[in-house]
C-alpha positions, 0 to 999 in steps of 0.5 A: 293153436297152442301145443300143450304138454300136460303132465301136471304134478310135483316136478321137484324130483324129475330130471326135467327140473328147470335147474337141471335143464339149465345146466345143459346150456349153462354148465354143471355146478356143485350140487349138494347131496341131500339127507337120504341120497346115500344108503344109511343102513347099518351094514353100509355104515359098518362097511365104511367104518371098517374101510376108514379104520383100515386106512387110518391104521395104515397111514398112521403106521406109515407116518411112524415108519417115516420118522425113521431116518433111514427110511425117511431118506427113501420115502417121500416126507410130505406125502405121509405127514400131509395125510388128513388124519383129522378129517379121517377121524371126523369121517370115522366118527360120523359112522356112529350116527353122523350125516355123510351127505353133509360131511361130503358137501363140506369137504367137497366145497372146501377151498384151497389155502394160499398159493405157492410163493416164490422164494419162500420154502416154508410157504411152499411146503405148506402149500404142497402139503395142503394140496396133498391133503386135499387129494386124500380127502376127495378120494376118501369121499369117493370111496365112501359114496361107493361103499354106501351106494344110492339111497333114494333113487330120486337123488341119483343126479346128485350122486353122479354129479358129485362123483364127477365134481370130486374126480374133477377136483382131484385132477385139478388139485394134481395139476398144481402139485410138482411132478414127483408128488403126482406120481406118489398120489396115483393111488386115487385111481385105484378102486379098493372095492370090486368094481361092476364094469362088466355089468354096465358093459352088459347093459350098454350092449343090451340097449345097443342091440335093442336100439339096432333092431328097432328101425326108426327108434327115437332118441326119447325112447333110447332115453327111456331105456337108459333110465329104466336101466339106471333105476333098476340097477341103482342099488346093485352097482356101485355109483362110480361105475353106474355113472358111466351109464349116466354119462351116456344118458347125458350125451343123448340129452346134450345131442337132443338139447342142442337141436332145440333152438332150431326146432323151436325158434320163434315160439312162446312157451309158458309153464302154467305154474309161473307168472311169466312166459318166454320167447327169446331163444337166448333166455335160459328159462325158455331153453329149459322149458323148451327142453322139457317140452321137446325132450324130457317126457318124464317132466311132470309139468304142464307147458303150453307152447305157441307161435302166437302170443295171443294163444298164450294169453288166452290160455292164461285168462282161461286159468285166471292167471295174469302173466308177463314176458320175463325180464330176460326175454324183454332184454334179448328182444330190445337189443 
């Protein structure tokens, strides 16, 4: 007999979305922000504008001071002249009614300029300036996300993944810089606004105590607790700090997902909204759907699983749907 996970509905905003589930197995890539993911209120924009103008004035003053020969001999010249004033000006203009999600997506995906070249001093200076510039831009994007905070909760994964992506880009860029420049760019680790680490620690301790005092509790129930805490604190705690709780959830998801193959090997699976069913454990779509079936109880999709292929076809015929084995599964089976 077939097993049916019946949660029919719109699954576009669920963590069981097939592309999200695939990421557990294939590695996360850049997931652009959508309009509305960040809080677009007037007060939030005002806070961002005050921050950006303050940064502009400070670094503008430093650039002027750096032109004084005596001070120039003490201060690292390239750190100041490579500050991205053009990008900062664009971000300030965005406070007047622009789309911060688009700006952050644009800067996050920008590629670095030409690589460092041997025996070419002018090219190397430009290369270092460009790297410095990128670190500042990524840092500004992170600070803007924290100051705006989350908008629609359905975009919470995109916000947390963008924070992770930008932090990783900073680390990768710093690795390409000379050691002396890395020391001068340690500012990116400083959070100017107050953080909420204490609140997150309290949440984690609360979940831990509840889990410890509930014998035989399932991983799925722990996941639901974490999800509830993320949703209830989404607008109260700045995203870069709340991301720690999201990372905890990811660890639980990964530990569960890693056992999917053992639990469901040699089973056919079909999402009733699709015209393909899946069988091979090496197929990314099989893994994604099996993840939803076994772990992600919030996934709003109707999934049918069976050890018998005939059960899958019988079910599809009862729904007047013609289905076929997916091409990836066919390739794996015929190998």
